[in-house]
DSSP file (Angstrom, degrees, kcal/mol; ACC not computed):
  #  RESIDUE AA STRUCTURE BP1 BP2  ACC     N-H-->O    O-->H-N    N-H-->O    O-->H-N    TCO  KAPPA ALPHA  PHI   PSI    X-CA   Y-CA   Z-CA
    1    1 A M     >        0   0    0      0, 0.0     4,-2.3     0, 0.0     5,-0.2   0.000 360.0 360.0 360.0 -43.8   14.5   93.2   16.4
    2    2 A K  H  >  +     0   0    0      1,-0.2     4,-2.1     2,-0.2     5,-0.1   0.896 360.0  46.0 -58.9 -42.1   11.7   93.4   18.9
    3    3 A Y  H  > S+     0   0    0      2,-0.2     4,-2.6     1,-0.2    -1,-0.2   0.809 108.5  56.1 -74.0 -29.3   11.7   89.7   19.5
    4    4 A L  H  > S+     0   0    0      2,-0.2     4,-2.4     1,-0.2    -2,-0.2   0.920 109.2  46.9 -65.0 -43.1   15.4   89.6   19.8
    5    5 A I  H  X S+     0   0    0     -4,-2.3     4,-2.9     2,-0.2    -2,-0.2   0.920 111.7  51.5 -62.7 -44.2   15.2   92.1   22.6
    6    6 A L  H  X S+     0   0    0     -4,-2.1     4,-2.2     1,-0.2    -2,-0.2   0.921 110.4  48.7 -58.7 -45.1   12.4   90.0   24.2
    7    7 A F  H  X S+     0   0    0     -4,-2.6     4,-1.0     1,-0.2    -2,-0.2   0.926 113.3  46.4 -62.0 -45.3   14.5   86.9   24.0
    8    8 A I  H  < S+     0   0    0     -4,-2.4     3,-0.4     1,-0.2     4,-0.3   0.916 114.1  48.1 -63.8 -44.1   17.6   88.6   25.5
    9    9 A L  H  < S+     0   0    0     -4,-2.9     3,-0.3     1,-0.2    -1,-0.2   0.876 123.2  31.0 -64.7 -38.2   15.5   90.2   28.3
   10   10 A F  H >< S+     0   0    0     -4,-2.2     3,-1.7    -5,-0.2     5,-0.3   0.307  83.9 103.8-109.1   9.2   13.7   87.0   29.2
   11   11 A S  T 3< S+     0   0    0     -4,-1.0    -1,-0.2    -3,-0.4    -2,-0.1   0.783  84.4  51.8 -63.9 -25.1   16.2   84.3   28.5
   12   12 A G  T 3  S+     0   0    0     -4,-0.3    -1,-0.3    -3,-0.3    -2,-0.1   0.475  94.1  94.5 -88.2  -1.8   17.0   84.0   32.2
   13   13 A F  S <  S-     0   0    0     -3,-1.7    -3,-0.0     1,-0.1    80,-0.0  -0.222  88.4 -99.7 -88.0-179.2   13.4   83.6   33.2
   14   14 A S  S    S+     0   0    0     79,-0.1     2,-0.5    15,-0.1    -3,-0.1   0.269  74.8 120.4 -94.8  11.4   11.5   80.4   33.7
   15   15 A V        -     0   0    0     -5,-0.3    10,-0.1     1,-0.1    -2,-0.1  -0.647  61.9-133.3 -73.0 125.1    9.5   79.9   30.4
   16   16 A S    >   -     0   0    0     -2,-0.5     3,-0.8     1,-0.1    12,-0.1  -0.280  12.1-120.1 -83.5 165.3   10.8   76.6   29.2
   17   17 A V  T 3  S+     0   0    0      1,-0.2    -1,-0.1    -2,-0.0    -2,-0.0   0.673 104.3  77.4 -72.9 -18.5   11.9   75.7   25.7
   18   18 A S  T 3  S+     0   0    0      6,-0.0     2,-0.4     2,-0.0    -1,-0.2   0.794  72.7  89.0 -66.1 -27.4    9.2   73.0   25.6
   19   19 A A    <   +     0   0    0     -3,-0.8     6,-0.0     1,-0.2     3,-0.0  -0.596  56.2 179.1 -72.1 126.1    6.6   75.7   24.9
   20   20 A Q        +     0   0    0     -2,-0.4     2,-0.2     5,-0.0    -1,-0.2   0.840  54.2  51.2-101.7 -40.1    6.4   76.1   21.1
   21   21 A T  S  > S-     0   0    0      1,-0.1     4,-2.5     0, 0.0     5,-0.2  -0.589  83.0-116.0 -99.7 162.8    3.8   78.6   20.3
   22   22 A Q  H  > S+     0   0    0      1,-0.2     4,-2.9     2,-0.2     5,-0.2   0.897 118.2  55.3 -61.4 -39.1    3.4   82.1   21.7
   23   23 A F  H  > S+     0   0    0      2,-0.2     4,-2.5     1,-0.2    -1,-0.2   0.928 108.7  47.2 -59.0 -45.2    0.1   81.1   23.2
   24   24 A E  H  > S+     0   0    0      2,-0.2     4,-2.6     1,-0.2    -2,-0.2   0.895 112.5  49.3 -64.0 -40.3    1.8   78.2   25.0
   25   25 A M  H  X S+     0   0    0     -4,-2.5     4,-2.4     2,-0.2    -2,-0.2   0.900 110.9  50.5 -65.8 -39.4    4.6   80.5   26.2
   26   26 A N  H  X S+     0   0    0     -4,-2.9     4,-2.1     2,-0.2    -2,-0.2   0.921 112.4  46.9 -61.5 -44.2    2.0   83.0   27.4
   27   27 A M  H  X S+     0   0    0     -4,-2.5     4,-2.3     2,-0.2    -2,-0.2   0.899 112.3  49.5 -66.6 -41.2    0.1   80.2   29.3
   28   28 A E  H  X S+     0   0    0     -4,-2.6     4,-2.4     2,-0.2    -1,-0.2   0.907 111.0  49.3 -65.3 -41.6    3.3   78.8   30.8
   29   29 A A  H  X S+     0   0    0     -4,-2.4     4,-2.0     2,-0.2    -1,-0.2   0.899 111.0  50.4 -64.4 -39.8    4.4   82.3   32.0
   30   30 A A  H  X S+     0   0    0     -4,-2.1     4,-2.3     2,-0.2    -2,-0.2   0.901 110.6  49.4 -64.0 -40.9    0.9   82.8   33.5
   31   31 A E  H  X S+     0   0    0     -4,-2.3     4,-2.2     2,-0.2    -2,-0.2   0.896 108.8  52.4 -66.0 -40.3    1.1   79.5   35.3
   32   32 A N  H  X S+     0   0    0     -4,-2.4     4,-2.1     1,-0.2    -1,-0.2   0.893 110.5  48.2 -62.3 -39.6    4.6   80.3   36.7
   33   33 A Y  H  X S+     0   0    0     -4,-2.0     4,-2.8     2,-0.2    -2,-0.2   0.914 108.1  54.6 -65.1 -42.5    3.2   83.6   38.0
   34   34 A K  H  X S+     0   0    0     -4,-2.3     4,-2.0     1,-0.2    -2,-0.2   0.900 109.5  47.5 -58.7 -41.8    0.2   81.8   39.6
   35   35 A K  H  X S+     0   0    0     -4,-2.2     4,-2.1     2,-0.2    -1,-0.2   0.913 111.6  50.0 -65.4 -43.2    2.7   79.4   41.4
   36   36 A A  H  X S+     0   0    0     -4,-2.1     4,-2.2     1,-0.2    -2,-0.2   0.896 110.1  50.9 -62.0 -40.0    4.8   82.4   42.6
   37   37 A D  H  X S+     0   0    0     -4,-2.8     4,-2.6     2,-0.2    -1,-0.2   0.882 107.6  52.4 -66.3 -38.7    1.6   84.1   43.8
   38   38 A A  H  X S+     0   0    0     -4,-2.0     4,-2.1     2,-0.2    -1,-0.2   0.904 110.0  49.0 -63.7 -40.7    0.5   81.0   45.8
   39   39 A E  H  X S+     0   0    0     -4,-2.1     4,-2.3     2,-0.2    -2,-0.2   0.904 110.8  50.8 -64.1 -41.8    4.0   80.9   47.5
   40   40 A L  H  X S+     0   0    0     -4,-2.2     4,-2.8     1,-0.2    -2,-0.2   0.940 109.9  49.4 -60.3 -47.6    3.7   84.6   48.3
   41   41 A N  H  X S+     0   0    0     -4,-2.6     4,-2.3     1,-0.2    -1,-0.2   0.882 110.6  50.2 -62.4 -38.6    0.3   84.1   49.8
   42   42 A Q  H  X S+     0   0    0     -4,-2.1     4,-2.2     2,-0.2    -1,-0.2   0.927 112.7  46.0 -64.7 -45.0    1.5   81.2   51.9
   43   43 A T  H  X S+     0   0    0     -4,-2.3     4,-2.5     2,-0.2    -2,-0.2   0.906 111.6  52.7 -64.1 -41.7    4.5   83.2   53.2
   44   44 A Y  H  X S+     0   0    0     -4,-2.8     4,-2.6     1,-0.2    -2,-0.2   0.923 109.9  48.1 -59.7 -45.8    2.2   86.2   53.9
   45   45 A K  H  X S+     0   0    0     -4,-2.3     4,-1.5     1,-0.2    -1,-0.2   0.905 111.4  50.1 -63.7 -41.8   -0.2   84.0   56.0
   46   46 A E  H  X S+     0   0    0     -4,-2.2     4,-0.6     1,-0.2    -1,-0.2   0.910 112.3  47.6 -62.4 -42.2    2.6   82.5   58.0
   47   47 A L  H >< S+     0   0    0     -4,-2.5     3,-1.4     1,-0.2     4,-0.5   0.912 106.5  56.6 -66.0 -42.6    4.1   85.9   58.7
   48   48 A M  H >< S+     0   0    0     -4,-2.6     3,-1.1     1,-0.3    -1,-0.2   0.847 100.3  60.0 -58.6 -34.0    0.7   87.3   59.8
   49   49 A K  H 3< S+     0   0    0     -4,-1.5    -1,-0.3     1,-0.2    -2,-0.2   0.761 104.1  51.1 -64.5 -24.5    0.4   84.5   62.4
   50   50 A K  T << S+     0   0    0     -3,-1.4    -1,-0.2    -4,-0.6     2,-0.2   0.529  97.3  89.3 -89.6  -7.2    3.6   85.8   64.0
   51   51 A L    <   -     0   0    0     -3,-1.1     2,-0.1    -4,-0.5    -3,-0.0  -0.601  69.2-128.8-101.8 151.5    2.6   89.4   64.3
   52   52 A D     >  -     0   0    0     -2,-0.2     4,-2.7     1,-0.1     5,-0.2  -0.352  45.8 -91.4 -80.4 174.6    0.8   91.5   66.9
   53   53 A E  H  > S+     0   0    0      1,-0.2     4,-2.1     2,-0.2     5,-0.2   0.872 125.4  50.2 -60.2 -40.5   -2.2   93.6   65.8
   54   54 A N  H  > S+     0   0    0      2,-0.2     4,-2.1     1,-0.2    -1,-0.2   0.940 113.1  45.5 -63.3 -47.3   -0.1   96.7   65.2
   55   55 A A  H  > S+     0   0    0      1,-0.2     4,-2.8     2,-0.2     5,-0.2   0.881 110.3  55.0 -65.2 -37.6    2.4   94.9   63.0
   56   56 A K  H  X S+     0   0    0     -4,-2.7     4,-2.6     1,-0.2    -1,-0.2   0.920 108.1  49.3 -59.7 -43.2   -0.4   93.1   61.2
   57   57 A S  H  X S+     0   0    0     -4,-2.1     4,-2.1    -5,-0.2    -2,-0.2   0.907 112.3  47.6 -62.8 -42.3   -1.9   96.5   60.3
   58   58 A L  H  X S+     0   0    0     -4,-2.1     4,-2.5     2,-0.2    -2,-0.2   0.907 112.9  47.8 -66.6 -41.9    1.5   97.7   59.1
   59   59 A L  H  X S+     0   0    0     -4,-2.8     4,-2.9     2,-0.2     5,-0.2   0.910 109.6  53.2 -65.7 -41.2    2.1   94.6   57.0
   60   60 A K  H  X S+     0   0    0     -4,-2.6     4,-2.3    -5,-0.2    -2,-0.2   0.929 111.6  45.8 -59.6 -45.1   -1.3   94.7   55.5
   61   61 A K  H  X S+     0   0    0     -4,-2.1     4,-2.4     2,-0.2    -1,-0.2   0.924 113.0  50.0 -63.2 -44.3   -0.8   98.4   54.4
   62   62 A A  H  X S+     0   0    0     -4,-2.5     4,-2.5     1,-0.2    -2,-0.2   0.900 111.2  49.5 -60.7 -40.5    2.7   97.6   53.0
   63   63 A Q  H  X S+     0   0    0     -4,-2.9     4,-2.4     2,-0.2    -1,-0.2   0.904 110.1  49.5 -68.2 -40.6    1.3   94.6   51.1
   64   64 A L  H  X S+     0   0    0     -4,-2.3     4,-1.7     2,-0.2    -1,-0.2   0.903 112.8  48.0 -63.5 -40.3   -1.5   96.7   49.6
   65   65 A D  H  X S+     0   0    0     -4,-2.4     4,-2.1     1,-0.2    -2,-0.2   0.901 110.8  51.7 -64.8 -40.7    1.0   99.3   48.6
   66   66 A W  H  X S+     0   0    0     -4,-2.5     4,-3.4     1,-0.2    -2,-0.2   0.899 105.9  54.5 -63.2 -40.9    3.3   96.6   47.1
   67   67 A I  H  X S+     0   0    0     -4,-2.4     4,-2.6     2,-0.2     5,-0.2   0.910 107.9  49.8 -60.1 -42.4    0.4   95.2   45.0
   68   68 A K  H  X S+     0   0    0     -4,-1.7     4,-2.4     2,-0.2     5,-0.3   0.931 113.5  46.2 -60.9 -45.0   -0.2   98.7   43.5
   69   69 A Y  H  X S+     0   0    0     -4,-2.1     4,-3.2     2,-0.2     5,-0.3   0.949 111.9  51.3 -61.0 -49.5    3.5   98.9   42.7
   70   70 A R  H  X S+     0   0    0     -4,-3.4     4,-2.4     1,-0.2     5,-0.2   0.928 113.1  44.7 -54.0 -49.6    3.6   95.4   41.3
   71   71 A D  H  X S+     0   0    0     -4,-2.6     4,-1.8     1,-0.2    -1,-0.2   0.917 117.2  42.7 -66.1 -44.6    0.6   96.0   39.0
   72   72 A S  H  X S+     0   0    0     -4,-2.4     4,-2.0    -5,-0.2    -1,-0.2   0.894 114.7  51.1 -71.1 -37.9    1.7   99.4   37.7
   73   73 A H  H  X S+     0   0    0     -4,-3.2     4,-2.5    -5,-0.3    -2,-0.2   0.934 113.1  44.2 -63.4 -46.0    5.4   98.3   37.3
   74   74 A C  H  X S+     0   0    0     -4,-2.4     4,-2.5    -5,-0.3    -1,-0.2   0.824 110.0  55.2 -72.9 -29.6    4.4   95.3   35.3
   75   75 A A  H  X S+     0   0    0     -4,-1.8     4,-1.3    -5,-0.2    -1,-0.2   0.913 110.0  48.1 -63.6 -41.4    1.9   97.2   33.2
   76   76 A F  H  X S+     0   0    0     -4,-2.0     4,-0.6     2,-0.2     3,-0.4   0.939 112.2  47.9 -62.1 -47.8    4.8   99.6   32.4
   77   77 A E  H >< S+     0   0    0     -4,-2.5     3,-0.8     1,-0.2     4,-0.2   0.892 112.8  49.1 -61.2 -40.3    7.1   96.7   31.5
   78   78 A G  H >< S+     0   0    0     -4,-2.5     3,-1.8     1,-0.2    -1,-0.2   0.726  92.6  77.4 -72.0 -21.8    4.5   95.1   29.3
   79   79 A Q  H >< S+     0   0    0     -4,-1.3     3,-1.9    -3,-0.4    -1,-0.2   0.794  80.1  70.1 -60.6 -28.2    3.7   98.3   27.5
   80   80 A L  T << S+     0   0    0     -3,-0.8    -1,-0.3    -4,-0.6    -2,-0.2   0.803 106.5  38.6 -57.7 -29.0    6.9   97.8   25.4
   81   81 A Y  T X  S+     0   0    0     -3,-1.8     3,-2.6    -4,-0.2     6,-0.4   0.096  85.1 157.8-109.2  20.0    5.1   94.9   23.7
   82   82 A E  T <  S+     0   0    0     -3,-1.9     3,-0.1     1,-0.3    -3,-0.1  -0.186  70.5  11.7 -53.3 129.7    1.7   96.6   23.5
   83   83 A G  T 3  S+     0   0    0      1,-0.3    -1,-0.3     2,-0.0     2,-0.2   0.289 105.6 112.2  86.3 -10.0   -0.5   95.1   20.8
   84   84 A G  S X  S-     0   0    0     -3,-2.6     3,-1.2     1,-0.1    -1,-0.3  -0.569  77.2-120.1 -95.9 160.0    1.9   92.2   20.3
   85   85 A S  T 3  S+     0   0    0      1,-0.2     4,-0.3    -2,-0.2    -1,-0.1   0.669 110.8  60.4 -72.3 -15.8    1.3   88.5   21.1
   86   86 A A  T 3> S+     0   0    0      1,-0.2     4,-2.5    -5,-0.2    -1,-0.2   0.542  78.5  90.6 -87.7  -7.0    4.2   88.5   23.5
   87   87 A Q  H <> S+     0   0    0     -3,-1.2     4,-2.5    -6,-0.4     5,-0.2   0.914  84.3  50.9 -58.8 -45.3    2.7   91.2   25.8
   88   88 A P  H  > S+     0   0    0      0, 0.0     4,-2.6     0, 0.0    -1,-0.2   0.903 111.8  48.8 -59.9 -37.8    0.9   88.7   28.1
   89   89 A M  H  > S+     0   0    0     -4,-0.3     4,-2.7     2,-0.2     5,-0.2   0.923 110.4  50.5 -65.4 -44.1    4.1   86.7   28.5
   90   90 A A  H  X S+     0   0    0     -4,-2.5     4,-1.9     2,-0.2    -1,-0.2   0.907 113.2  45.8 -61.2 -42.4    6.1   89.8   29.3
   91   91 A I  H  X S+     0   0    0     -4,-2.5     4,-2.8    -5,-0.2    -2,-0.2   0.936 113.6  48.5 -67.1 -46.3    3.6   90.9   31.9
   92   92 A S  H  X S+     0   0    0     -4,-2.6     4,-2.6    -5,-0.2    -2,-0.2   0.891 111.0  50.7 -62.1 -39.2    3.4   87.5   33.5
   93   93 A M  H  X S+     0   0    0     -4,-2.7     4,-2.3     2,-0.2    -1,-0.2   0.891 111.4  48.2 -66.4 -38.9    7.1   87.2   33.6
   94   94 A C  H  X S+     0   0    0     -4,-1.9     4,-2.8    -5,-0.2     5,-0.3   0.939 111.4  50.4 -63.9 -47.0    7.4   90.6   35.3
   95   95 A L  H  X S+     0   0    0     -4,-2.8     4,-2.2     1,-0.2    -2,-0.2   0.906 111.4  48.9 -58.4 -42.8    4.7   89.6   37.8
   96   96 A E  H  X S+     0   0    0     -4,-2.6     4,-2.6     2,-0.2    -1,-0.2   0.941 113.0  46.5 -62.3 -47.6    6.5   86.4   38.6
   97   97 A T  H  X S+     0   0    0     -4,-2.3     4,-1.9     1,-0.2    -2,-0.2   0.933 115.3  44.3 -62.4 -48.5    9.8   88.1   39.1
   98   98 A V  H  X S+     0   0    0     -4,-2.8     4,-2.1     1,-0.2    -1,-0.2   0.882 114.4  51.1 -65.6 -37.8    8.5   90.9   41.3
   99   99 A T  H  X S+     0   0    0     -4,-2.2     4,-2.5    -5,-0.3    -2,-0.2   0.902 108.2  50.7 -67.5 -41.8    6.4   88.4   43.3
  100  100 A R  H  X S+     0   0    0     -4,-2.6     4,-1.9     2,-0.2    -1,-0.2   0.885 110.1  51.1 -64.0 -37.3    9.3   86.1   43.9
  101  101 A T  H  X S+     0   0    0     -4,-1.9     4,-1.9    -5,-0.2    -2,-0.2   0.918 110.7  48.2 -64.3 -43.1   11.3   89.0   45.2
  102  102 A R  H  X S+     0   0    0     -4,-2.1     4,-2.5     1,-0.2     5,-0.2   0.889 108.2  54.7 -65.4 -38.5    8.5   90.1   47.5
  103  103 A T  H  X S+     0   0    0     -4,-2.5     4,-2.5     1,-0.2    -1,-0.2   0.909 107.1  51.0 -60.7 -41.6    8.2   86.5   48.8
  104  104 A Q  H  X S+     0   0    0     -4,-1.9     4,-2.1     2,-0.2    -1,-0.2   0.902 109.2  51.1 -62.0 -41.2   11.9   86.5   49.7
  105  105 A E  H  X S+     0   0    0     -4,-1.9     4,-1.8     1,-0.2    -2,-0.2   0.932 112.6  45.2 -62.0 -45.5   11.4   89.8   51.6
  106  106 A L  H  X S+     0   0    0     -4,-2.5     4,-2.6     1,-0.2    -2,-0.2   0.870 109.4  56.4 -66.3 -36.0    8.5   88.4   53.5
  107  107 A Q  H  X S+     0   0    0     -4,-2.5     4,-2.7     2,-0.2    -1,-0.2   0.896 105.2  51.6 -63.0 -40.2   10.5   85.2   54.2
  108  108 A V  H  X S+     0   0    0     -4,-2.1     4,-2.4     2,-0.2    -1,-0.2   0.924 110.7  48.2 -61.6 -44.4   13.3   87.2   55.7
  109  109 A S  H  X S+     0   0    0     -4,-1.8     4,-1.8     1,-0.2    -2,-0.2   0.904 111.7  50.2 -62.2 -41.0   10.8   88.9   58.0
  110  110 A L  H  X S+     0   0    0     -4,-2.6     4,-1.5     1,-0.2    -2,-0.2   0.921 111.2  48.2 -63.3 -44.4    9.3   85.6   58.9
  111  111 A E  H  X S+     0   0    0     -4,-2.7     4,-1.2     1,-0.2    -2,-0.2   0.890 109.2  53.2 -64.7 -39.5   12.8   84.1   59.7
  112  112 A E  H  X S+     0   0    0     -4,-2.4     4,-0.7     1,-0.2    -1,-0.2   0.870 111.7  45.8 -63.2 -36.5   13.7   87.1   61.9
  113  113 A R  H  < S+     0   0    0     -4,-1.8    -1,-0.2     1,-0.2    -2,-0.2   0.726 107.6  57.8 -80.2 -21.7   10.5   86.7   63.9
  114  114 A S  H  < S+     0   0    0     -4,-1.5    -1,-0.2     1,-0.2    -2,-0.2   0.743  99.2  59.7 -77.9 -23.2   11.0   83.0   64.3
  115  115 A V  H  <        0   0    0     -4,-1.2    -1,-0.2     1,-0.2    -2,-0.2   0.838 360.0 360.0 -72.8 -33.7   14.4   83.5   65.9
  116  116 A K     <        0   0    0     -4,-0.7    -1,-0.2     0, 0.0    -2,-0.1   0.489 360.0 360.0 -65.1 360.0   13.0   85.5   68.8
């Protein structure tokens, strides 16, 4: 039942069918998160270049607060699978999803500042 719920919850995420073992799925999910994080960092750096000192300070604080949220939220989501071999995958998938959402938010801010 637990794995059926896991499958239903994460069937829309980016872990591919090519991964056969739980270890492979865990590694693939971690790699997908790593890519999402790299995209976030690139967008963040681009946005910082467009900001004055006050806005940079505000964005830095917002980003630090977001990191705290991301980590605690995904720890909570992963707790459902605590002790199971799928827990690392669940956490990585959460991290990827939340990170991609944050990247989109930063991208909107970057686009708004590029129009000016």
